[in-house]
LONU-842570 format. One record per residue (C-alpha): residue number from 1; residue in three letters; x, z, y. Coordinates in Angstrom, 1 decimal. Example, Ala and Ser with C-alpha at 12.3 -4.5 7.8 and 13.67 -1.06 7.14 Angstrom:
REM residues 2
1 | ALA | 12.3 | 7.8 | -4.5
2 | SER | 13.7 | 7.1 | -1.1
***
This chain:
REM residues 298
1 | MET | 10.7 | -113.9 | -100.0
2 | PRO | 13.7 | -112.6 | -102.4
3 | ASN | 14.5 | -115.2 | -105.1
4 | THR | 13.0 | -115.1 | -108.4
5 | LEU | 16.1 | -113.6 | -110.0
6 | ALA | 16.2 | -110.3 | -107.7
7 | HIS | 12.3 | -110.3 | -108.4
8 | MET | 13.1 | -110.1 | -112.2
9 | GLY | 15.8 | -107.5 | -112.1
10 | VAL | 13.9 | -105.2 | -109.9
11 | GLY | 10.6 | -105.6 | -111.8
12 | ARG | 12.5 | -105.0 | -115.0
13 | ILE | 13.8 | -102.0 | -114.1
14 | ALA | 10.8 | -100.4 | -112.5
15 | SER | 8.5 | -101.6 | -115.5
16 | ARG | 10.8 | -99.7 | -118.1
17 | VAL | 10.1 | -96.7 | -116.2
18 | LEU | 6.4 | -96.9 | -116.2
19 | PHE | 5.6 | -99.0 | -119.2
20 | ARG | 7.2 | -97.6 | -122.3
21 | ASP | 9.0 | -100.4 | -124.5
22 | ALA | 7.3 | -103.2 | -122.0
23 | ASP | 7.9 | -106.9 | -123.1
24 | ASP | 10.2 | -108.2 | -120.4
25 | LYS | 8.6 | -111.9 | -120.7
26 | TRP | 5.5 | -110.1 | -119.2
27 | ILE | 7.4 | -108.6 | -116.6
28 | TYR | 8.9 | -112.1 | -115.5
29 | ILE | 5.5 | -113.8 | -115.4
30 | GLY | 4.1 | -111.0 | -113.3
31 | CYS | 7.0 | -111.6 | -111.1
32 | VAL | 6.2 | -115.0 | -110.5
33 | ILE | 2.6 | -114.9 | -109.9
34 | PRO | 2.9 | -114.2 | -106.2
35 | ASP | 4.7 | -117.4 | -105.7
36 | ILE | 2.4 | -119.8 | -107.7
37 | PRO | 0.4 | -120.5 | -104.7
38 | TRP | 3.8 | -121.4 | -102.8
39 | ILE | 4.5 | -123.7 | -105.6
40 | ILE | 1.2 | -125.2 | -105.5
41 | GLN | 1.8 | -125.8 | -101.4
42 | ARG | 5.0 | -127.8 | -102.2
43 | LEU | 3.2 | -129.9 | -105.1
44 | ALA | -0.2 | -130.6 | -102.9
45 | ALA | 2.1 | -131.6 | -99.9
46 | TYR | 3.9 | -134.2 | -101.8
47 | ILE | 0.6 | -135.1 | -104.1
48 | LEU | -2.0 | -135.1 | -101.4
49 | PRO | -0.1 | -136.7 | -98.3
50 | GLY | -3.3 | -136.7 | -96.2
51 | ILE | -4.3 | -133.1 | -96.7
52 | ASP | -4.5 | -130.8 | -93.8
53 | LEU | -0.8 | -128.7 | -93.8
54 | LEU | -2.4 | -126.0 | -91.8
55 | ASP | -5.6 | -125.5 | -94.0
56 | LEU | -3.3 | -125.7 | -97.1
57 | ARG | -0.8 | -122.7 | -95.6
58 | LEU | -4.1 | -120.7 | -94.9
59 | TYR | -5.3 | -121.3 | -98.6
60 | VAL | -1.9 | -120.3 | -99.8
61 | VAL | -1.3 | -117.5 | -97.7
62 | ILE | -4.9 | -116.2 | -99.0
63 | GLN | -4.0 | -117.0 | -102.7
64 | ALA | -0.7 | -115.2 | -102.6
65 | SER | -2.4 | -111.9 | -101.6
66 | LEU | -2.3 | -109.3 | -103.9
67 | PHE | -6.4 | -109.3 | -104.7
68 | PHE | -5.7 | -112.9 | -105.6
69 | GLY | -2.6 | -112.0 | -107.9
70 | LEU | -4.5 | -109.4 | -109.8
71 | VAL | -7.3 | -112.2 | -110.6
72 | LEU | -4.7 | -114.3 | -111.9
73 | SER | -3.3 | -111.5 | -114.0
74 | ALA | -6.6 | -110.8 | -115.6
75 | ALA | -7.2 | -114.4 | -116.5
76 | ILE | -4.0 | -114.8 | -118.1
77 | SER | -4.2 | -111.3 | -119.9
78 | LEU | -7.7 | -112.2 | -121.5
79 | LEU | -6.1 | -114.6 | -124.0
80 | PHE | -3.6 | -112.2 | -125.0
81 | ARG | -3.4 | -108.6 | -126.9
82 | PRO | -2.9 | -105.8 | -126.0
83 | THR | -5.0 | -107.2 | -123.1
84 | ARG | -5.1 | -104.1 | -121.0
85 | ARG | -1.4 | -103.6 | -121.1
86 | ILE | -0.6 | -106.7 | -120.3
87 | PHE | -2.8 | -107.0 | -117.5
88 | LEU | -1.4 | -103.6 | -116.1
89 | LEU | 2.4 | -105.0 | -116.7
90 | MET | 1.9 | -108.1 | -114.7
91 | GLY | -0.5 | -106.8 | -111.9
92 | PHE | 2.2 | -104.0 | -111.5
93 | ASN | 4.9 | -106.8 | -111.0
94 | CYS | 2.7 | -108.6 | -108.6
95 | LEU | 2.7 | -105.2 | -106.4
96 | LEU | 6.2 | -104.9 | -106.8
97 | HIS | 6.9 | -108.4 | -105.8
98 | LEU | 5.0 | -108.4 | -102.6
99 | LEU | 6.4 | -104.8 | -101.3
100 | LEU | 9.9 | -106.4 | -102.1
101 | ASP | 8.8 | -109.5 | -100.1
102 | ALA | 7.5 | -107.0 | -97.3
103 | GLY | 10.9 | -105.8 | -97.2
104 | GLN | 12.7 | -108.7 | -96.1
105 | THR | 13.2 | -109.8 | -92.7
106 | LYS | 10.8 | -113.0 | -92.5
107 | TRP | 9.5 | -114.0 | -89.1
108 | ALA | 6.0 | -115.0 | -88.8
109 | ASN | 5.3 | -113.8 | -92.2
110 | GLY | 4.4 | -111.0 | -94.2
111 | VAL | 2.3 | -110.0 | -97.2
112 | HIS | -1.4 | -109.1 | -97.9
113 | LEU | -1.8 | -105.9 | -99.7
114 | PHE | -5.4 | -105.0 | -98.7
115 | ALA | -6.9 | -108.5 | -98.6
116 | PRO | -9.7 | -109.4 | -98.6
117 | LEU | -10.7 | -106.1 | -96.5
118 | SER | -8.0 | -106.5 | -94.3
119 | TRP | -6.0 | -110.0 | -93.3
120 | ARG | -3.2 | -107.9 | -91.2
121 | MET | 0.2 | -108.9 | -92.9
122 | THR | 2.6 | -106.2 | -93.8
123 | GLY | 6.3 | -106.8 | -93.1
124 | PHE | 9.2 | -104.0 | -92.4
125 | GLY | 12.0 | -106.2 | -91.8
126 | LEU | 14.7 | -104.9 | -93.8
127 | PHE | 17.1 | -107.3 | -95.1
128 | TRP | 17.7 | -111.2 | -94.6
129 | PRO | 17.6 | -113.4 | -98.0
130 | GLU | 21.4 | -114.3 | -97.3
131 | SER | 22.4 | -110.4 | -96.9
132 | ILE | 24.8 | -108.7 | -99.5
133 | PHE | 21.7 | -106.5 | -100.6
134 | ALA | 19.8 | -109.7 | -101.6
135 | TYR | 22.8 | -110.8 | -103.2
136 | PHE | 23.3 | -107.6 | -105.1
137 | LEU | 19.7 | -108.0 | -106.5
138 | THR | 20.3 | -111.6 | -107.4
139 | GLY | 23.0 | -110.8 | -109.5
140 | PHE | 21.7 | -107.8 | -111.1
141 | GLY | 18.6 | -109.8 | -112.1
142 | LEU | 20.6 | -112.4 | -113.7
143 | ILE | 23.0 | -110.0 | -115.9
144 | MET | 19.5 | -108.3 | -116.7
145 | VAL | 17.8 | -111.4 | -118.0
146 | LEU | 21.1 | -112.7 | -120.0
147 | TRP | 22.0 | -109.3 | -121.3
148 | TYR | 18.5 | -108.6 | -123.0
149 | TRP | 17.6 | -112.4 | -123.7
150 | GLN | 17.7 | -112.2 | -127.7
151 | PRO | 15.8 | -108.8 | -128.0
152 | THR | 13.1 | -110.5 | -125.3
153 | TRP | 12.3 | -113.7 | -127.0
154 | ARG | 12.3 | -112.1 | -130.3
155 | ARG | 9.4 | -109.7 | -129.2
156 | PRO | 6.2 | -111.4 | -130.8
157 | VAL | 3.2 | -112.4 | -128.4
158 | PHE | -0.4 | -112.2 | -130.0
159 | VAL | -2.7 | -114.9 | -128.6
160 | PHE | -6.3 | -115.5 | -128.9
161 | PRO | -7.6 | -112.3 | -130.1
162 | PRO | -11.3 | -112.1 | -131.1
163 | PRO | -13.8 | -112.8 | -129.6
164 | PHE | -12.2 | -115.9 | -128.7
165 | PHE | -14.9 | -117.8 | -127.4
166 | ILE | -16.0 | -114.9 | -124.7
167 | ARG | -12.5 | -114.2 | -123.8
168 | ILE | -11.9 | -117.9 | -122.8
169 | MET | -15.3 | -118.4 | -121.1
170 | ALA | -14.1 | -115.0 | -118.8
171 | GLY | -10.8 | -116.5 | -118.4
172 | ILE | -11.9 | -119.9 | -116.8
173 | GLY | -14.7 | -118.0 | -114.7
174 | LEU | -11.6 | -116.0 | -113.3
175 | LEU | -9.3 | -119.2 | -112.8
176 | ILE | -12.4 | -120.8 | -110.9
177 | VAL | -12.6 | -117.7 | -108.9
178 | TYR | -8.4 | -117.8 | -108.3
179 | PHE | -8.8 | -121.4 | -107.2
180 | SER | -12.1 | -121.7 | -105.4
181 | LEU | -12.7 | -118.1 | -103.4
182 | PRO | -9.6 | -118.7 | -101.1
183 | PHE | -11.7 | -121.5 | -99.3
184 | PHE | -14.4 | -118.8 | -98.0
185 | PHE | -11.7 | -116.4 | -96.3
186 | PHE | -10.1 | -119.1 | -94.2
187 | ASN | -11.6 | -117.4 | -91.1
188 | GLY | -9.9 | -114.2 | -91.5
189 | PRO | -6.4 | -114.8 | -91.7
190 | GLU | -6.5 | -117.8 | -88.8
191 | GLN | -8.4 | -115.2 | -86.5
192 | LEU | -5.6 | -113.1 | -86.6
193 | ASP | -3.2 | -116.0 | -86.5
194 | ASN | -1.3 | -115.5 | -89.6
195 | HIS | 1.7 | -117.6 | -89.7
196 | TYR | 0.6 | -118.7 | -86.3
197 | THR | -1.9 | -121.0 | -87.6
198 | ALA | -4.1 | -120.8 | -84.9
199 | THR | -1.3 | -121.1 | -82.2
200 | LEU | -0.7 | -124.3 | -83.9
201 | ARG | -3.8 | -125.6 | -84.4
202 | HIS | -5.0 | -125.9 | -80.8
203 | ARG | -2.3 | -127.5 | -79.0
204 | HIS | -3.9 | -127.4 | -75.4
205 | ALA | -3.4 | -123.6 | -75.6
206 | ARG | 0.4 | -123.4 | -76.7
207 | PRO | 2.1 | -123.4 | -73.4
208 | GLY | 3.0 | -119.5 | -72.7
209 | ARG | 2.2 | -118.3 | -76.3
210 | PRO | 4.7 | -116.6 | -78.5
211 | ILE | 5.5 | -118.1 | -81.9
212 | ALA | 7.8 | -117.5 | -84.7
213 | LEU | 8.5 | -120.1 | -87.6
214 | ASP | 10.1 | -119.8 | -91.0
215 | ARG | 12.6 | -122.0 | -92.8
216 | CYS | 12.4 | -124.9 | -90.6
217 | ASP | 14.6 | -128.1 | -90.5
218 | TYR | 16.6 | -128.2 | -87.5
219 | ASP | 18.2 | -131.4 | -86.1
220 | PRO | 20.8 | -130.8 | -83.7
221 | ASP | 21.0 | -134.2 | -82.3
222 | SER | 17.3 | -134.3 | -81.3
223 | HIS | 17.1 | -130.5 | -80.7
224 | ALA | 14.0 | -130.4 | -82.7
225 | ILE | 12.8 | -128.6 | -85.6
226 | ARG | 10.2 | -129.8 | -88.2
227 | ILE | 7.7 | -127.1 | -89.1
228 | PHE | 5.7 | -126.9 | -92.2
229 | THR | 2.8 | -128.8 | -90.9
230 | GLY | 5.4 | -131.9 | -90.7
231 | GLU | 5.1 | -132.0 | -86.8
232 | THR | 8.6 | -132.1 | -85.0
233 | ILE | 8.9 | -129.8 | -81.9
234 | LYS | 11.4 | -129.8 | -79.2
235 | VAL | 13.9 | -126.3 | -78.8
236 | THR | 15.7 | -125.0 | -76.3
237 | GLY | 18.1 | -122.3 | -77.1
238 | ILE | 19.7 | -123.1 | -80.5
239 | LYS | 23.4 | -123.2 | -80.0
240 | TYR | 24.3 | -124.6 | -83.5
241 | LEU | 26.1 | -127.8 | -84.1
242 | HIS | 24.9 | -128.7 | -87.5
243 | ALA | 21.7 | -129.7 | -89.4
244 | ALA | 20.4 | -126.6 | -90.7
245 | THR | 17.3 | -124.5 | -92.0
246 | VAL | 16.4 | -122.0 | -89.5
247 | SER | 13.8 | -119.1 | -88.6
248 | ILE | 13.0 | -119.0 | -84.9
249 | LYS | 11.2 | -116.9 | -82.5
250 | GLY | 10.4 | -117.8 | -79.1
251 | GLN | 7.6 | -118.9 | -76.7
252 | PHE | 6.0 | -122.6 | -76.1
253 | ILE | 7.2 | -124.1 | -72.6
254 | THR | 4.5 | -126.8 | -73.3
255 | ALA | 2.7 | -128.0 | -76.3
256 | ASP | 5.7 | -129.6 | -77.8
257 | ARG | 8.5 | -127.5 | -76.7
258 | ILE | 9.7 | -124.0 | -77.3
259 | GLN | 12.1 | -121.6 | -75.7
260 | VAL | 13.7 | -120.1 | -78.6
261 | GLN | 14.9 | -116.5 | -78.2
262 | ALA | 16.3 | -115.8 | -81.5
263 | PHE | 17.4 | -118.0 | -84.6
264 | HIS | 18.5 | -117.3 | -88.1
265 | VAL | 20.3 | -120.0 | -89.9
266 | HIS | 19.6 | -120.1 | -93.5
267 | ARG | 21.6 | -120.8 | -96.7
268 | PRO | 20.4 | -122.8 | -99.9
269 | PHE | 21.3 | -119.6 | -101.8
270 | ARG | 17.3 | -118.4 | -102.2
271 | ASP | 16.3 | -121.8 | -103.3
272 | VAL | 18.6 | -122.1 | -106.0
273 | SER | 18.3 | -118.9 | -107.4
274 | SER | 14.6 | -119.1 | -107.5
275 | LEU | 15.0 | -122.3 | -109.3
276 | LEU | 17.3 | -120.9 | -111.7
277 | GLY | 14.8 | -118.0 | -112.6
278 | LEU | 12.0 | -120.0 | -113.0
279 | ALA | 14.2 | -122.2 | -115.6
280 | LEU | 15.2 | -119.2 | -117.5
281 | ILE | 11.7 | -117.9 | -117.5
282 | THR | 10.7 | -121.4 | -119.0
283 | ILE | 13.2 | -121.5 | -121.4
284 | LEU | 12.5 | -117.8 | -122.6
285 | TRP | 9.2 | -118.5 | -123.3
286 | PHE | 9.8 | -122.1 | -124.8
287 | THR | 12.2 | -120.4 | -127.2
288 | ALA | 9.9 | -117.7 | -128.1
289 | GLY | 7.5 | -120.4 | -129.1
290 | TRP | 10.2 | -122.4 | -130.9
291 | LYS | 11.0 | -119.5 | -133.0
292 | LYS | 7.6 | -119.1 | -133.9
293 | GLN | 7.1 | -115.6 | -131.9
294 | ILE | 4.0 | -116.4 | -130.3
295 | ILE | 1.5 | -115.7 | -133.1
296 | ARG | -2.3 | -116.5 | -133.7
297 | HIS | -4.2 | -113.3 | -133.8
298 | SER | -7.2 | -113.3 | -135.9
***
């Protein structure tokens, strides 16, 4: 995915075209919603060390789809006014986020725009996260956030519109759907081998099968990569002398060795920019609350 700052900049420009006088705070929340499952994945991997990481990846892939992004947008918007406008603004930015993600080159990955009707991934592979284009979007996003910082936090946010009890119960119901329904869809993405989960799960069937893996830890001393499941797999064909984060495409020679046909070395730029974007969103909302711009509506 492009980093959070890039999404924020693109989201602000596009939203301002379609939504007159849109509140940037809601634009930025919408930009982050598709990434929430990936944040959950990282937390779950640390908090629950015994969890099946293949099942966790399937859960996250499902939850990161446009459908579940809209479910979470609806759950959040029920607690605020104007509800419909906030939902449309966040939902639009969920869609925009996924379309921008689809434009990035990301082997073994893509986005689900039509789930749960289809679990085929969409990806256009137009640019790497370390490309000049990605750097430009990141700088643009940072400038947009800082330039409009003061008018953004000054915009009032009205919470808890009546009827409060009905809205809170509906919101809880949608959150239950958001967190529980993905368990019922595991078969769809695994049957289509999304993220090569089926290939990785069935070790005996690996030899001869193609494989692509995104952002693995490469160790030049052992000539091996550590993948998202925690498994270490030997690789042949990576000519790089330093430890790095790499994406690879290749073919299994044996159950625990890959012949790499192409690889890409990633820089820490994306992660740093995403953390900065998330920090700015948090500070922006905290500032609005501290300055009493979040107002109880009655």
